[in-house]
Backbone bond lengths (Angstrom), bond angles and torsions (degrees), N, CA, C in turn:
res aa  C-N    CA-C-N  psi(-1)  N-CA   C-N-CA  omega(-1)  CA-C   N-CA-C  phi
1 M - - - 1.477 - - 1.523 110.06 -
2 S 1.324 117.66 130.61 1.429 120.57 -173.55 1.572 110.81 -70.53
3 T 1.328 115.38 160.50 1.470 119.95 179.69 1.553 110.63 -59.28
4 L 1.302 117.57 -41.92 1.454 121.25 -178.48 1.542 111.21 -59.99
5 I 1.340 117.05 -45.39 1.424 120.24 -176.87 1.539 109.66 -68.82
6 L 1.359 116.90 -38.66 1.448 120.52 175.95 1.543 110.95 -58.46
7 A 1.315 113.77 -45.37 1.476 120.61 -179.29 1.537 109.53 -60.39
8 L 1.349 117.91 -44.01 1.431 120.16 -177.50 1.507 111.86 -67.52
9 V 1.317 119.03 -45.78 1.431 126.31 -178.91 1.525 110.98 -62.91
10 T 1.335 114.65 -49.24 1.493 117.93 -179.09 1.502 110.00 -67.41
11 G 1.313 118.87 -39.89 1.464 120.77 -179.91 1.492 109.60 -61.97
12 A 1.324 121.04 -41.01 1.438 123.47 -179.68 1.503 112.33 -63.29
13 V 1.358 116.55 -41.93 1.450 120.23 178.18 1.577 111.23 -64.22
14 I 1.293 114.04 -43.91 1.511 117.33 -179.39 1.522 111.69 -65.09
15 G 1.351 116.15 -41.56 1.427 120.42 173.74 1.526 114.22 -56.86
16 L 1.354 114.42 -41.27 1.458 121.99 -178.95 1.534 107.31 -63.76
17 A 1.374 117.76 -44.38 1.509 121.14 178.73 1.494 110.81 -61.18
18 L 1.342 115.78 -46.48 1.442 119.55 -175.62 1.561 113.77 -65.06
19 G 1.378 113.09 -42.24 1.429 117.10 176.77 1.521 115.44 -66.36
20 A 1.355 116.01 -38.93 1.443 120.65 -179.56 1.508 115.66 -79.73
21 L 1.399 116.31 -39.07 1.415 120.38 -172.47 1.500 113.31 -105.15
22 G 1.359 121.25 -9.94 1.452 121.30 -179.07 1.475 111.84 73.96
23 G 1.335 118.80 11.44 1.462 123.34 -179.40 1.466 111.35 178.82
24 G 1.315 119.55 -178.74 1.384 121.04 -179.04 1.515 114.30 92.15
25 G 1.366 114.82 -9.84 1.487 119.52 -178.28 1.502 114.02 -61.31
26 S 1.371 115.27 -58.17 1.414 120.44 179.56 1.491 116.57 -73.63
27 V 1.414 114.41 -27.47 1.511 115.42 175.22 1.519 111.39 -67.47
28 L 1.333 115.39 -20.46 1.497 119.94 172.56 1.492 110.20 -94.01
29 A 1.335 119.16 -35.57 1.454 123.33 -176.18 1.548 111.58 -60.01
30 V 1.345 115.08 -47.56 1.451 119.92 -174.34 1.542 110.43 -57.77
31 P 1.368 119.83 -57.04 1.445 117.22 179.89 1.498 114.29 -64.55
32 A 1.335 117.85 -29.89 1.428 119.78 179.11 1.561 111.16 -66.28
33 L 1.325 115.20 -41.96 1.473 119.32 178.73 1.534 110.53 -66.72
34 I 1.307 116.58 -33.81 1.495 119.49 -177.90 1.509 110.31 -74.70
35 Y 1.404 115.01 -56.49 1.446 118.10 -168.12 1.566 113.78 -87.86
36 L 1.309 117.40 -22.62 1.451 119.75 177.68 1.503 115.90 -100.12
37 L 1.323 117.35 -31.71 1.459 121.57 -171.93 1.520 113.80 -116.40
38 G 1.342 116.91 1.19 1.445 120.23 169.72 1.509 117.05 78.78
39 F 1.356 118.53 18.00 1.427 120.09 175.53 1.544 113.11 -76.67
40 T 1.293 117.88 152.91 1.459 118.19 171.51 1.496 108.48 -78.70
41 P 1.333 119.12 160.11 1.491 120.49 179.72 1.554 113.71 -53.26
42 A 1.308 116.88 -40.77 1.477 121.60 -178.72 1.506 108.78 -64.67
43 A 1.339 117.35 -49.24 1.437 121.18 -179.92 1.511 112.22 -65.16
44 A 1.317 116.56 -36.75 1.478 122.25 -179.57 1.495 113.93 -65.06
45 T 1.370 116.03 -40.01 1.457 118.96 179.28 1.508 111.96 -69.23
46 T 1.362 116.11 -35.60 1.475 117.89 176.47 1.488 111.24 -69.00
47 A 1.340 116.47 -47.19 1.491 122.02 -178.78 1.555 110.88 -59.45
48 S 1.349 113.93 -39.01 1.452 116.99 -179.78 1.536 113.38 -65.29
49 L 1.301 116.14 -33.11 1.445 118.44 174.40 1.448 113.23 -65.10
50 I 1.288 119.43 -38.31 1.441 123.40 175.14 1.537 113.45 -63.15
51 I 1.327 113.41 -44.49 1.533 120.60 -179.22 1.572 107.84 -69.50
52 V 1.327 117.63 -43.91 1.446 116.44 -174.38 1.531 112.23 -75.58
53 T 1.314 116.39 -29.53 1.474 117.14 178.25 1.537 108.75 -65.60
54 A 1.293 119.58 -44.88 1.498 121.56 -179.13 1.480 108.60 -67.89
55 T 1.305 118.14 -42.40 1.471 121.36 -175.32 1.539 113.77 -70.20
56 S 1.328 116.07 -39.91 1.420 123.49 178.72 1.497 112.19 -67.52
57 A 1.300 117.17 -37.11 1.489 122.72 177.78 1.554 109.24 -63.88
58 T 1.318 115.16 -40.05 1.496 119.63 178.55 1.467 110.60 -67.25
59 A 1.353 117.34 -46.92 1.481 122.39 178.27 1.501 111.66 -62.77
60 L 1.332 115.86 -37.71 1.490 120.28 177.38 1.514 112.26 -56.41
61 Y 1.309 115.26 -46.14 1.468 119.97 -179.70 1.563 109.78 -61.04
62 A 1.286 116.86 -42.21 1.492 120.45 -178.90 1.511 109.97 -63.22
63 H 1.357 117.25 -42.96 1.462 121.62 -175.60 1.593 108.63 -72.96
64 A 1.348 117.26 -34.44 1.432 121.50 -178.85 1.504 110.60 -67.37
65 V 1.346 116.20 -36.90 1.516 117.21 175.57 1.469 110.84 -61.16
66 S 1.336 120.44 -34.66 1.416 124.80 -178.77 1.498 113.03 -82.75
67 G 1.348 118.36 -3.61 1.462 122.01 178.11 1.527 114.56 79.59
68 N 1.378 115.93 22.41 1.481 118.41 -177.65 1.521 113.33 -96.82
69 V 1.363 118.75 11.80 1.460 120.99 178.50 1.510 112.04 -108.17
70 R 1.305 117.61 126.25 1.472 120.78 174.79 1.571 107.16 -97.81
71 W 1.308 114.23 96.53 1.452 119.79 -167.38 1.517 113.65 -66.46
72 K 1.338 117.31 -37.58 1.503 117.62 -179.17 1.521 111.11 -64.76
73 T 1.360 115.73 -47.34 1.446 120.01 179.81 1.508 111.12 -64.44
74 G 1.368 119.49 -43.24 1.425 122.69 -177.17 1.563 112.82 -67.83
75 T 1.321 114.18 -34.85 1.475 120.28 177.09 1.527 111.19 -66.06
76 L 1.280 116.44 -42.72 1.448 124.33 177.17 1.555 110.87 -61.28
77 F 1.333 113.45 -48.91 1.454 120.58 177.44 1.537 110.72 -56.66
78 A 1.363 113.72 -53.02 1.453 118.53 -175.06 1.526 112.86 -65.59
79 A 1.320 117.83 -40.40 1.493 120.40 -178.00 1.468 111.71 -64.64
80 A 1.329 116.61 -37.95 1.489 121.33 177.90 1.504 112.50 -64.90
81 G 1.367 116.88 -24.02 1.434 117.96 -173.72 1.593 114.32 -96.76
82 I 1.289 116.25 -5.98 1.491 120.38 -172.42 1.547 111.61 -62.05
83 L 1.370 115.02 -55.87 1.492 118.24 -178.57 1.476 111.59 -66.34
84 P 1.381 121.09 -42.84 1.479 117.53 176.59 1.512 113.94 -62.79
85 A 1.340 117.12 -30.56 1.496 120.67 176.95 1.506 109.50 -65.69
86 I 1.297 118.15 -45.32 1.464 121.14 -178.27 1.553 110.59 -66.10
87 A 1.278 115.44 -44.86 1.482 119.59 178.73 1.513 113.55 -62.94
88 A 1.327 117.01 -43.47 1.495 120.07 -179.63 1.514 110.82 -73.14
89 G 1.377 119.41 -30.89 1.401 120.50 176.04 1.521 113.44 -67.52
90 T 1.311 116.87 -33.85 1.453 119.98 177.83 1.531 110.77 -71.61
91 L 1.357 115.76 -37.29 1.488 118.82 176.54 1.513 110.52 -66.54
92 A 1.332 120.21 -41.17 1.449 124.56 -172.40 1.548 109.96 -61.12
93 A 1.365 114.07 -32.68 1.458 118.40 -177.87 1.557 114.33 -63.42
94 H 1.366 115.15 -15.50 1.490 118.60 -179.24 1.499 112.35 -109.05
95 L 1.296 119.53 8.61 1.514 121.50 -179.96 1.535 113.19 -100.31
96 P 1.290 114.86 151.55 1.516 116.73 177.59 1.481 112.35 -63.35
97 E 1.364 115.86 151.06 1.472 120.66 -177.16 1.488 113.30 -65.18
98 A 1.356 118.32 -31.81 1.470 120.66 -179.14 1.556 108.38 -64.84
99 V 1.358 117.22 -37.11 1.451 120.59 -178.41 1.539 108.13 -65.32
100 L 1.329 119.58 -42.49 1.394 123.09 -179.41 1.502 112.96 -65.61
101 T 1.280 116.42 -41.75 1.510 123.87 179.19 1.549 109.05 -61.97
102 T 1.360 118.48 -47.59 1.457 121.95 -179.49 1.477 111.41 -65.08
103 A 1.384 116.73 -43.59 1.480 120.54 179.20 1.510 109.87 -62.12
104 F 1.298 117.66 -42.61 1.452 123.82 178.08 1.497 110.65 -55.05
105 A 1.295 118.22 -51.06 1.459 124.05 -177.98 1.512 111.95 -63.99
106 A 1.328 117.07 -42.62 1.459 123.50 -179.63 1.574 111.96 -62.97
107 I 1.326 114.02 -44.77 1.495 118.05 179.18 1.512 110.30 -65.99
108 A 1.332 115.36 -41.08 1.523 118.65 179.48 1.570 109.42 -60.58
109 T 1.302 113.85 -43.45 1.497 118.10 -177.75 1.554 109.52 -63.19
110 L 1.314 117.90 -46.80 1.476 119.90 -177.30 1.537 108.76 -64.95
111 A 1.305 120.31 -36.80 1.476 122.48 -178.12 1.515 108.16 -66.68
112 A 1.394 114.66 -42.59 1.494 117.16 -178.71 1.518 112.68 -66.10
113 L 1.291 116.94 -40.66 1.482 120.67 176.90 1.551 109.58 -63.06
114 A 1.297 116.73 -40.28 1.459 119.29 179.07 1.514 111.85 -64.16
115 M 1.306 118.30 -37.60 1.430 124.25 177.16 1.553 111.37 -65.77
116 F 1.365 116.56 -38.57 1.441 117.17 178.24 1.484 110.95 -70.13
117 R 1.363 119.38 -33.15 1.486 121.80 -179.48 1.486 112.46 -77.23
118 T 1.265 117.63 -29.97 1.520 120.56 179.90 1.513 110.87 -61.73
119 P 1.315 121.47 128.83 1.423 121.93 174.75 1.478 112.40 -50.47
120 P 1.348 117.58 123.76 1.474 116.55 -177.74 1.471 116.57 -65.10
121 A 1.313 120.59 -25.11 1.456 122.47 -179.89 1.513 111.23 -65.42
122 D 1.322 118.44 141.56 1.444 122.79 176.48 1.512 111.88 -58.02
123 P 1.352 118.88 134.23 1.440 119.00 179.34 1.486 112.56 -75.27
124 Q 1.337 117.18 163.90 1.489 122.62 172.22 1.546 105.66 -67.03
125 R 1.338 115.12 139.08 1.479 120.41 178.45 1.552 107.68 -64.57
126 R 1.333 116.55 132.56 1.473 119.62 176.93 1.520 108.44 -136.47
127 P 1.311 117.37 161.08 1.510 118.65 179.23 1.513 111.67 -60.28
128 V 1.348 114.79 141.74 1.412 118.92 178.94 1.538 110.73 -80.65
129 R 1.355 115.69 130.64 1.457 119.91 178.02 1.569 107.20 -90.65
130 P 1.377 115.55 114.45 1.465 118.94 -174.10 1.535 113.38 -58.52
131 A 1.323 118.48 -39.84 1.487 120.97 179.16 1.511 110.00 -60.83
132 R 1.315 114.30 -46.92 1.448 119.25 -177.39 1.509 113.31 -63.94
133 A 1.343 115.51 -42.87 1.488 123.53 175.13 1.473 111.70 -60.26
134 A 1.356 115.62 -47.93 1.500 120.41 -178.05 1.509 111.06 -64.74
135 G 1.351 118.70 -41.89 1.428 120.64 175.63 1.499 116.74 -59.51
136 A 1.329 113.83 -43.59 1.442 120.15 175.84 1.548 111.23 -65.13
137 G 1.305 114.61 -38.25 1.510 117.80 178.71 1.517 112.12 -65.30
138 A 1.312 116.96 -39.59 1.456 120.45 179.60 1.550 110.60 -63.89
139 G 1.321 115.32 -43.78 1.436 118.64 177.16 1.530 112.48 -60.67
140 L 1.293 113.84 -43.77 1.445 119.96 177.61 1.560 114.22 -59.80
141 G 1.330 113.01 -43.66 1.423 119.12 177.90 1.578 112.94 -62.43
142 T 1.323 115.59 -35.80 1.454 120.27 175.11 1.555 111.61 -61.76
143 V 1.334 114.73 -46.97 1.448 118.92 179.84 1.518 111.50 -64.54
144 T 1.329 119.24 -38.63 1.420 124.38 179.02 1.485 111.47 -60.59
145 G 1.352 116.47 -49.34 1.473 119.31 179.18 1.507 113.69 -68.41
146 F 1.318 117.87 -36.66 1.401 120.31 -176.04 1.539 114.75 -73.11
147 L 1.336 115.04 -41.11 1.451 118.37 -173.50 1.547 111.67 -102.23
148 G 1.328 117.83 -4.45 1.395 118.23 -178.41 1.480 117.14 71.86
149 V 1.338 118.42 28.37 1.439 122.71 -178.39 1.516 109.60 -119.50
150 G 1.331 116.73 157.82 1.473 118.71 -178.83 1.526 113.48 -67.15
151 G 1.296 117.55 -27.85 1.455 121.74 177.67 1.501 115.58 92.80
152 G 1.345 116.23 3.34 1.462 119.96 177.67 1.504 113.30 -59.75
153 F 1.253 117.97 -32.64 1.464 119.00 -179.81 1.551 113.29 -68.87
154 L 1.335 115.35 -13.62 1.455 120.82 171.20 1.548 111.45 -103.52
155 A 1.326 115.23 -33.37 1.460 120.27 -177.94 1.509 111.16 -61.99
156 V 1.328 117.52 -45.20 1.482 120.67 -177.05 1.543 111.73 -58.85
157 P 1.340 119.72 -55.06 1.496 117.93 177.38 1.554 111.93 -61.28
158 A 1.331 119.50 -35.35 1.465 120.46 179.42 1.508 110.95 -66.36
159 L 1.308 118.00 -41.46 1.485 121.48 178.82 1.525 109.54 -69.48
160 V 1.284 119.85 -31.26 1.476 120.27 177.99 1.506 111.02 -79.63
161 G 1.364 116.16 -51.85 1.416 119.24 -171.42 1.567 115.56 -82.44
162 A 1.345 113.35 -42.22 1.485 116.44 -175.88 1.531 112.05 -88.81
163 V 1.252 120.67 -33.88 1.429 125.04 -175.79 1.580 113.06 -99.80
164 G 1.277 118.01 -30.04 1.427 121.82 175.83 1.490 118.53 92.78
165 L 1.366 114.61 20.03 1.478 120.13 176.87 1.501 110.10 -73.34
166 R 1.308 116.75 147.69 1.435 121.08 171.05 1.577 108.91 -66.02
167 M 1.314 116.65 159.76 1.469 121.24 -172.91 1.523 112.01 -57.98
168 R 1.317 118.26 -46.38 1.403 121.96 -178.07 1.550 112.54 -65.16
169 A 1.283 114.69 -41.64 1.493 120.05 176.05 1.494 110.65 -64.53
170 A 1.371 117.06 -39.13 1.454 120.64 -178.96 1.530 109.89 -66.48
171 V 1.355 117.24 -39.99 1.417 118.54 174.72 1.506 113.96 -59.51
172 G 1.297 118.25 -48.24 1.450 121.14 178.62 1.498 115.77 -63.11
173 T 1.384 113.81 -45.82 1.457 119.49 -179.83 1.548 112.96 -67.60
174 S 1.287 114.18 -29.80 1.559 116.36 179.71 1.486 109.85 -63.58
175 L 1.365 116.03 -31.62 1.475 119.77 -178.09 1.603 111.87 -64.33
176 L 1.287 114.41 -32.98 1.479 119.37 176.46 1.489 107.90 -66.72
177 V 1.375 118.67 -46.07 1.478 124.59 179.83 1.510 110.08 -62.26
178 I 1.334 118.19 -43.15 1.448 122.38 179.70 1.520 111.34 -61.70
179 T 1.284 117.60 -45.17 1.449 122.61 -177.98 1.515 111.66 -59.30
180 V 1.336 115.94 -49.79 1.421 122.86 -179.14 1.581 112.06 -64.38
181 N 1.353 114.41 -51.56 1.414 119.83 -178.58 1.569 112.78 -60.16
182 S 1.319 114.34 -41.85 1.439 119.73 -178.34 1.582 110.57 -65.41
183 L 1.318 115.52 -38.18 1.501 117.99 176.15 1.478 113.76 -62.04
184 A 1.365 112.57 -41.96 1.486 119.75 177.03 1.472 114.38 -62.13
185 A 1.366 115.90 -46.27 1.442 121.51 179.26 1.500 111.72 -66.31
186 L 1.363 116.90 -34.80 1.424 120.87 -179.00 1.527 109.33 -68.61
187 A 1.340 114.69 -37.92 1.467 118.77 178.27 1.521 111.69 -64.20
188 A 1.337 117.68 -33.46 1.466 120.39 177.56 1.516 112.04 -71.96
189 R 1.293 118.42 -22.70 1.449 121.77 179.17 1.546 114.51 -97.55
190 A 1.312 114.02 4.22 1.474 117.86 -176.83 1.511 113.24 -59.97
191 G 1.314 116.26 -29.63 1.479 119.82 179.33 1.453 118.27 -87.23
192 T 1.315 116.60 -1.05 1.498 120.56 175.58 1.453 112.52 -73.16
193 H 1.309 116.09 162.32 1.451 121.92 -176.07 1.542 113.17 -112.35
194 A 1.321 116.66 20.34 1.449 119.29 176.43 1.509 110.16 -65.76
195 P 1.319 117.17 131.50 1.524 119.05 -175.48 1.498 111.40 -70.99
196 L 1.323 115.15 137.90 1.466 118.96 -177.16 1.556 108.21 -116.96
197 H 1.323 116.31 116.27 1.466 120.03 -173.94 1.516 109.10 -92.30
198 W 1.291 116.75 93.66 1.457 121.20 -172.68 1.517 113.55 -67.62
199 T 1.289 116.66 -21.99 1.499 120.81 176.49 1.524 110.75 -67.45
200 V 1.309 116.32 -18.96 1.491 121.12 174.10 1.527 109.44 -100.95
201 I 1.313 118.31 -43.81 1.485 120.83 -175.20 1.525 110.27 -65.12
202 A 1.314 120.81 -39.61 1.456 120.69 -175.62 1.540 111.88 -65.47
203 P 1.319 121.37 -53.12 1.472 119.80 177.23 1.508 113.22 -63.93
204 F 1.337 118.43 -35.48 1.404 123.89 177.61 1.596 108.52 -59.80
205 T 1.325 116.78 -46.67 1.461 120.46 -177.93 1.507 110.30 -67.52
206 G 1.357 117.72 -41.22 1.407 120.87 -178.14 1.525 111.64 -62.60
207 A 1.318 116.05 -43.01 1.489 120.88 178.74 1.529 110.33 -67.40
208 A 1.308 116.60 -36.58 1.479 120.10 177.77 1.521 111.15 -63.05
209 I 1.349 115.59 -44.08 1.442 119.52 -179.15 1.567 110.90 -59.04
210 L 1.312 115.55 -46.23 1.461 120.62 179.71 1.525 110.85 -64.50
211 G 1.374 113.83 -37.68 1.481 116.95 178.19 1.492 112.92 -67.09
212 A 1.341 117.76 -30.96 1.490 121.30 179.54 1.513 112.04 -60.92
213 W 1.361 116.16 -37.36 1.471 118.13 178.15 1.529 111.99 -65.40
214 D 1.317 115.57 -41.45 1.501 119.23 175.69 1.543 109.50 -62.46
215 G 1.366 115.13 -40.79 1.440 116.64 -179.77 1.503 113.76 -64.15
216 K 1.301 118.08 -36.10 1.448 119.64 176.46 1.533 111.28 -60.51
217 R 1.364 115.55 -42.23 1.482 117.67 177.94 1.491 110.79 -65.96
218 L 1.381 115.64 -37.61 1.481 117.51 -179.51 1.547 110.85 -65.17
219 A 1.290 118.92 -34.80 1.469 123.68 -179.66 1.502 110.43 -63.01
220 A 1.318 118.64 -30.42 1.440 123.23 -177.45 1.501 112.42 -74.70
221 K 1.357 115.44 -18.26 1.469 120.89 -176.13 1.547 114.33 -105.00
222 I 1.343 117.15 -6.09 1.454 121.45 -174.55 1.550 106.86 -119.92
223 S 1.350 116.57 140.39 1.459 122.88 179.99 1.493 112.28 -62.47
224 G 1.325 117.65 159.18 1.450 123.46 174.04 1.501 110.37 -59.94
225 T 1.309 117.67 -40.87 1.454 123.45 -177.35 1.528 110.08 -59.05
226 T 1.349 117.37 -48.22 1.442 121.14 -179.98 1.488 111.79 -64.83
227 L 1.393 118.35 -40.63 1.412 122.95 -179.66 1.554 109.19 -59.98
228 Q 1.359 113.64 -48.64 1.501 118.39 -176.86 1.500 111.97 -61.76
229 R 1.306 118.86 -44.14 1.493 121.89 -175.98 1.546 108.78 -73.47
230 T 1.320 119.88 -36.62 1.441 121.96 176.97 1.502 108.91 -62.48
231 F 1.289 116.96 -44.18 1.457 123.46 -179.94 1.509 109.62 -59.48
232 A 1.341 119.43 -46.45 1.412 122.30 -178.21 1.504 112.22 -64.18
233 A 1.367 116.86 -40.02 1.492 121.85 179.67 1.496 111.28 -63.77
234 V 1.334 118.37 -41.01 1.459 122.89 179.51 1.513 108.63 -63.22
235 L 1.286 116.11 -44.50 1.474 119.11 -176.50 1.519 110.31 -62.98
236 L 1.330 119.07 -42.67 1.443 123.47 179.88 1.540 111.23 -61.71
237 A 1.312 119.52 -41.65 1.421 126.19 179.14 1.543 109.39 -62.03
238 V 1.338 116.30 -48.67 1.457 118.86 -178.49 1.565 109.98 -67.13
239 A 1.318 117.68 -39.41 1.436 119.92 178.67 1.526 111.92 -60.49
240 A 1.318 116.38 -40.60 1.469 122.00 -178.37 1.531 108.34 -62.75
241 L 1.349 116.09 -44.42 1.407 119.30 -178.75 1.555 112.83 -62.72
242 M 1.348 114.64 -41.38 1.418 118.26 -177.49 1.585 110.89 -72.27
243 L 1.330 118.92 -36.39 1.437 121.01 175.80 1.517 113.40 -63.96
244 V 1.320 115.37 -42.46 1.457 119.14 178.07 1.544 110.30 -61.34
245 D 1.273 117.35 -40.78 1.455 124.13 -178.79 1.547 110.27 -66.63
246 A 1.357 114.78 -39.44 1.471 119.50 -178.84 1.551 110.41 -70.66
247 I 1.329 117.01 -33.75 1.466 119.31 -178.26 1.507 109.33 -74.74
248 N 1.373 116.66 -36.15 1.452 118.40 178.81 1.468 114.51 -80.22
């Protein structure tokens, strides 16, 4: 299979995940870029931020039209994560690739287990506690900058469990957080010299954007319980792949 076809197919799958689940795009994009398209870990994390920023912004618009974005909560979350994302992104540029790969797998595993433990039923709506939301947002920004991921795979369970948003609102709101955090992390990596292969990144991003629209429609047809458990299963599979690679 040619590189172009691989980029298109993989991009479409990642866009579908991002549109339907509000996250998981970069947690899938990074290993796909490394194992399928031959990127180094450093180049893959930077490229994934470009892909996920463009795709999440598109999916955000689709969810906003449907009223699934809680703007006040998402803005607070995102604002708290900007500086941590920049600082962590700067630090990550100086760490060995094996450290980044292991950390990536560990965080994905913890997030997946948390999603399996969280009661799948949507919680009752409760007032958002600003301090709690800001603290979770700062932690999310740190992970985004350090690992080069959008952070949606952590934002969704945080918005459901810590803040109390219903699953569909958490999916839509997480896309706002992903977009802002990814832009901040990308800015921190602007001075790095990792090669960016635009002949792969451009078609990958285009296919992901189109896939995100289909993902939004898919989310409207599937229950929050199914979305949550599917999300967790995908995270565990990706984490296992990354851990095996890191050990070998």
